[in-house]
C-alpha positions as CSV (number, residue, x, y, z in Angstrom):
1,M,39.1,26.1,24.8
2,L,42.1,25.1,22.7
3,N,41.6,24.0,19.1
4,T,43.3,20.7,18.4
5,C,43.8,18.9,15.1
6,Q,43.7,15.2,14.2
7,M,46.5,15.7,11.7
8,V,50.1,15.5,13.0
9,Y,53.1,16.8,11.1
10,H,56.2,14.5,11.5
11,H,58.9,17.0,10.5
12,K,61.6,14.3,10.5
13,N,59.6,12.3,7.9
14,C,59.3,15.4,5.6
15,L,61.5,15.1,2.5
16,N,62.6,18.7,3.0
17,T,64.1,17.7,6.3
18,K,65.6,14.4,5.1
19,K,67.5,16.0,2.3
20,P,67.1,19.7,1.6
21,Y,66.5,20.6,-2.0
22,A,66.6,23.7,-4.1
23,K,62.9,23.3,-4.9
24,P,61.3,22.2,-1.6
25,C,58.2,20.0,-1.7
26,R,55.0,21.9,-1.3
27,L,52.5,19.2,-2.1
28,C,50.8,19.4,1.3
29,I,50.4,23.2,1.1
30,E,49.1,23.1,-2.5
31,A,46.7,20.2,-1.9
32,C,45.0,21.6,1.2
33,P,41.5,22.8,0.0
34,H,41.2,25.1,2.9
35,Q,44.6,26.8,3.0
36,A,45.1,25.4,6.5
37,V,48.8,24.5,6.1
38,S,51.4,27.3,6.4
39,E,54.8,27.5,4.6
40,Y,56.3,26.2,7.9
41,R,53.9,23.1,7.8
42,E,51.9,24.5,10.7
43,I,48.2,23.6,10.7
44,D,45.6,26.2,11.4
45,A,43.1,24.2,13.5
46,K,40.3,26.8,12.8
47,K,40.6,26.1,9.0
48,C,41.5,22.4,9.0
49,T,38.6,20.0,8.4
50,E,40.9,17.0,8.8
51,C,40.0,15.8,5.3
52,G,43.4,14.1,4.9
53,A,44.4,15.6,1.6
54,C,47.8,16.6,3.0
55,M,48.4,13.1,4.3
56,A,47.4,11.5,1.0
57,V,49.7,13.6,-1.2
58,C,52.7,13.6,1.2
59,P,55.1,10.9,-0.2
60,S,56.8,10.2,3.1
61,D,54.2,10.5,6.0
62,G,55.1,14.1,6.7
63,F,51.4,14.4,7.7
64,V,49.6,11.6,9.4
65,D,46.1,11.3,10.9
66,R,46.2,10.3,14.6
67,S,43.8,7.4,14.0
68,T,46.0,5.7,11.3
69,D,47.2,2.9,13.6
70,L,43.6,2.1,14.6
71,L,42.5,2.0,10.9
72,H,45.4,-0.3,9.9
73,T,44.6,-2.6,12.8
74,Y,41.0,-2.7,11.6
75,L,42.0,-3.5,8.0
76,E,44.2,-6.3,9.1
77,E,42.1,-8.0,11.7
78,H,38.5,-7.8,10.5
79,G,36.9,-10.3,8.2
80,E,34.9,-7.6,6.4
81,I,36.1,-4.1,5.7
82,I,33.5,-1.4,5.8
83,L,34.6,2.2,5.9
84,N,32.5,5.4,6.1
85,C,33.3,9.1,6.0
86,P,31.7,11.5,8.5
87,Q,29.0,12.5,6.0
88,A,27.9,8.9,5.5
89,A,25.8,6.6,7.7
90,P,27.9,5.2,10.5
91,L,28.1,1.6,9.1
92,G,31.7,0.8,9.7
93,F,35.1,2.3,10.7
94,E,34.9,6.1,10.2
95,I,37.7,7.7,8.2
96,P,38.1,11.5,8.0
97,C,37.4,11.4,4.2
98,L,38.3,9.4,1.2
99,G,41.0,12.0,0.9
100,V,43.2,10.0,3.4
101,I,43.4,7.0,1.0
102,D,46.7,7.3,-1.0
103,G,47.9,5.0,-3.7
104,D,49.4,2.4,-1.4
105,L,46.3,2.2,0.7
106,W,44.1,1.9,-2.4
107,L,46.3,-1.1,-3.5
108,A,46.1,-2.7,-0.1
109,L,42.2,-2.3,0.0
110,I,41.9,-3.7,-3.6
111,H,44.1,-6.6,-2.8
112,A,42.2,-7.3,0.4
113,A,39.0,-7.6,-1.7
114,K,40.2,-10.9,-3.1
115,E,39.4,-12.5,0.2
116,K,36.8,-10.3,1.9
117,N,34.2,-7.7,1.2
118,V,35.4,-4.2,1.0
119,V,32.7,-1.5,1.1
120,I,33.2,2.3,1.4
121,H,30.2,4.5,2.3
122,T,30.4,8.1,1.4
123,G,28.0,11.1,1.8
124,K,27.1,13.3,-1.1
125,C,30.6,14.4,-2.0
126,A,29.4,17.2,-4.3
127,E,27.8,18.9,-1.3
128,C,30.8,18.3,1.0
129,P,33.4,21.1,1.8
130,D,36.1,18.4,1.4
131,K,35.1,17.4,-2.1
132,K,38.5,18.5,-3.5
133,A,40.3,16.0,-1.1
134,C,37.9,13.3,-2.2
135,A,38.5,14.1,-5.9
136,L,42.3,13.7,-5.4
137,S,41.8,10.2,-3.9
138,V,39.3,9.2,-6.7
139,K,41.8,10.3,-9.3
140,T,44.4,8.0,-7.7
141,F,41.9,5.1,-7.7
142,K,41.1,5.6,-11.4
143,A,44.8,5.5,-12.3
144,I,45.1,2.2,-10.5
145,H,42.0,0.9,-12.1
146,E,43.3,1.7,-15.6
147,S,46.5,-0.2,-15.0
148,W,44.8,-3.1,-13.2
149,P,41.4,-3.4,-14.9
150,D,40.7,-6.9,-13.7
151,H,41.4,-6.2,-10.0
152,P,39.2,-7.6,-7.2
153,P,36.1,-5.4,-6.9
154,I,35.5,-3.0,-4.1
155,V,32.2,-1.2,-3.5
156,I,31.9,2.5,-3.1
157,Q,28.3,3.6,-2.3
158,V,26.7,6.9,-1.4
159,S,25.0,6.4,1.9
160,P,24.2,9.9,3.4
161,D,23.8,10.0,7.1
162,Q,20.2,11.4,7.2
163,P,17.5,10.6,9.7
164,G,15.0,8.1,8.4
165,E,17.1,7.1,5.3
166,A,17.6,3.4,5.0
167,A,21.1,1.9,5.0
168,T,22.4,0.6,1.7
169,P,21.1,-3.0,1.3
170,G,23.3,-5.9,0.9
171,T,26.4,-4.4,2.6
172,G,25.7,-5.5,6.2
173,S,25.9,-3.3,9.3
174,P,28.8,-4.4,11.5
175,S,28.6,-3.7,15.2
176,R,30.6,-0.6,16.1
177,A,31.5,-2.2,19.4
178,A,33.7,-4.7,17.4
179,L,35.7,-1.9,15.9
180,P,39.1,-0.8,17.4
181,Q,38.4,1.6,20.3
182,K,40.6,3.7,22.5
183,E,41.3,2.1,25.9
184,P,39.1,3.4,28.8
185,A,40.8,6.2,30.7
186,E,40.9,4.1,33.9
187,K,42.8,1.3,32.1
188,R,45.5,3.4,30.6
189,G,48.7,3.9,32.6
190,W,49.4,7.2,34.3
191,R,52.4,7.9,32.0
192,K,50.3,7.4,28.8
193,K,47.4,9.5,30.2
194,G,49.8,12.2,31.2
195,W,51.4,12.2,27.7
196,E,48.0,12.4,26.0
197,K,47.0,15.3,28.2
198,L,50.2,17.2,27.5
199,E,49.8,16.5,23.8
200,T,46.3,18.1,24.0
201,I,47.8,21.2,25.7
202,L,50.8,21.5,23.5
203,P,49.9,19.8,20.2
204,G,52.8,18.5,18.1
205,L,55.0,16.9,20.8
206,T,54.5,13.5,19.2
207,A,55.6,15.0,15.8
208,D,59.2,13.9,16.5
209,E,58.4,10.3,15.5
210,A,60.3,9.3,12.4
211,Y,60.4,6.2,10.2
212,P,61.9,5.6,6.8
213,I,58.9,3.8,5.1
214,P,55.4,5.3,5.1
215,R,52.9,3.3,7.1
216,T,50.5,2.6,4.2
217,R,53.5,1.2,2.3
218,Q,54.3,-1.1,5.2
219,L,50.7,-2.3,5.3
220,L,50.8,-3.0,1.5
221,V,54.0,-5.0,1.7
222,K,52.5,-7.1,4.5
223,R,49.7,-8.1,2.1
224,M,52.2,-8.7,-0.7
225,Q,54.3,-10.9,1.6
226,A,51.3,-13.1,2.4
227,Y,50.7,-13.6,-1.3
228,P,54.2,-13.7,-2.9
229,Q,53.0,-14.8,-6.3
230,D,50.6,-12.0,-6.7
231,K,51.6,-9.0,-8.8
232,M,50.3,-5.4,-8.6
233,P,50.7,-2.4,-10.8
234,I,53.1,-0.2,-8.9
235,P,54.7,3.0,-10.4
236,A,58.4,2.2,-10.7
237,L,61.4,4.1,-12.0
238,Q,62.5,3.5,-15.6
239,V,65.7,4.7,-17.3
240,G,66.0,5.5,-21.0
241,N,69.0,4.8,-23.1
242,I,69.9,8.6,-23.1
243,C,71.1,8.2,-19.5
244,T,74.6,9.7,-19.1
245,S,75.5,7.8,-15.8
246,C,76.1,11.1,-14.0
247,G,74.6,9.8,-10.7
248,V,72.9,13.1,-9.8
249,C,69.6,11.2,-9.3
250,A,71.2,9.0,-6.7
251,A,72.8,11.9,-4.9
252,I,69.5,13.8,-4.6
253,C,67.3,10.9,-3.6
254,P,66.0,11.6,0.0
255,Q,65.1,8.0,0.6
256,A,68.4,6.4,-0.6
257,A,66.3,4.4,-3.1
258,L,68.9,4.9,-5.8
259,T,72.5,3.9,-5.4
260,K,75.3,4.6,-7.9
261,R,78.2,2.1,-8.0
262,E,81.4,2.4,-9.8
263,N,83.6,-0.6,-10.8
264,G,86.5,0.5,-13.0
265,D,85.0,1.8,-16.3
266,E,81.6,0.5,-15.4
267,L,78.8,2.5,-13.7
268,T,75.7,0.9,-12.4
269,L,72.5,2.4,-10.9
270,I,70.6,0.2,-8.4
271,Y,67.0,0.9,-7.6
272,E,65.0,-0.2,-4.6
273,P,61.2,0.3,-5.2
274,Y,60.2,-0.3,-1.6
275,K,62.2,2.7,-0.4
276,C,61.1,4.9,-3.3
277,V,58.2,7.3,-2.4
278,R,58.0,8.7,-6.0
279,C,58.7,12.3,-5.0
280,Q,59.9,12.9,-8.6
281,R,63.1,14.6,-7.6
282,C,65.2,12.3,-9.6
283,A,63.1,12.7,-12.7
284,T,63.0,16.5,-12.3
285,I,66.7,17.0,-11.9
286,C,67.8,14.6,-14.7
287,N,69.3,16.8,-17.4
288,P,68.7,14.5,-20.4
289,K,65.2,13.6,-19.0
290,A,66.1,9.9,-19.0
291,L,64.0,9.0,-15.9
292,E,60.2,8.5,-15.7
293,F,57.8,6.5,-13.5
294,V,55.7,3.9,-15.2
295,P,53.3,1.2,-13.8
296,K,55.1,-2.1,-13.5
297,Q,53.6,-5.5,-12.5
298,L,55.7,-6.2,-9.3
299,S,55.6,-9.2,-7.0
300,H,56.7,-9.0,-3.3
301,R,60.2,-10.2,-4.3
302,H,60.8,-7.6,-6.9
303,Y,59.1,-4.8,-4.9
304,T,61.3,-5.3,-1.8
305,G,64.4,-6.3,-3.7
306,K,67.1,-4.4,-5.6
307,I,66.8,-3.8,-9.3
308,L,69.7,-3.1,-11.7
309,L,68.2,0.0,-13.4
310,H,71.1,1.1,-15.6
311,K,74.6,0.0,-16.6
312,G,76.9,2.2,-18.5
313,S,80.5,3.4,-19.1
314,P,81.8,6.9,-18.3
315,K,82.7,9.2,-21.2
316,H,85.9,11.2,-21.2
317,C,86.7,14.5,-22.9
318,T,88.6,13.8,-26.1
319,R,91.0,16.7,-25.3
320,C,91.7,16.8,-21.6
321,G,90.4,13.4,-20.4
322,K,87.9,14.8,-17.8
323,L,84.7,12.9,-17.1
324,V,81.9,14.1,-19.3
325,F,78.2,13.5,-18.5
326,D,76.8,14.5,-21.8
327,N,75.5,12.8,-24.9
328,S,77.3,15.1,-27.4
329,E,79.7,13.6,-29.9
330,P,82.6,13.8,-29.8
331,P,82.6,13.9,-26.0
332,M,84.1,17.2,-24.8
333,C,84.0,19.1,-21.5
334,V,82.6,22.7,-21.4
335,A,86.1,24.2,-21.0
336,C,87.6,22.5,-24.0
337,A,84.5,23.0,-26.2
338,S,84.5,26.8,-25.3
339,S,88.2,27.2,-26.0
340,S,87.8,25.5,-29.4
341,G,84.9,27.7,-30.4
342,D,82.6,24.7,-30.5
343,S,79.6,24.8,-28.2
344,I,78.3,21.5,-26.9
345,F,75.0,23.2,-26.4
346,N,74.7,23.8,-30.2
347,A,75.8,20.3,-31.1
């Protein structure tokens, strides 16, 4: 019998595929608590527990759980949101683990709590083999809570799935028949059934799917669009006054979230938060360390719009006139500084 895995690797969504980088992203490999993800992003089905840690840490939906579409449908259509992990009592829509909930999905769940009950049932996480994945998700939630202390409340309760143990009172027990379910086999078309069977035999055929914006980001923006006046604390890029206008950050961005524009002697840097997946490449490669991500209170208009992040003028070498992307004074290129015996690195 073949081992199959609920997690799918969309290689075209992977940042390493979108724009190769000298230091490839390894978040999925490093986050997996069971060392189930190889250097080639292949999943060992014997080791994988489908905890979702790889999915939550991936900035661009490189890894996605197959039930993601069903979960999002449930979140959008139901008047009450009740989720449970496999170790908890089956009181709602079962998610693989809290580990699948990334920052965007936490924001969407918290914002949904302003109009309906949001309850998450978990097992005893300390005894669960996926506790590291859960811890990553909880850390993300705590960061959001610190930047949004008066957010609508959501309830997280420990409700172990043990025989004879009573369900948590006051949360309700929705009928599982009302939850999104797969179509009966007899109602699915022959083409769909054939594809599903082939996918079971040769897992990964559906991994060719690609889309520029992660699905949880799309879900969050739908909520923001319905409440255009609401603001949420969203990590956004900020530029310090030590920026040299070199534009390397725009060139290295795999999402095209940064654009450098030149108009005569004026250089501008345009930022689109909606496209940004906060992979940190721009902040890492910035030589003067002028870039950082900080929580910003953003509305739908600002989140999906374009922001003038920086405006500056190019500097020219005082000797040869070449463009200089350095904060040293007087501006001087490396060649001229070396020939004059003055090192810009010792300035």
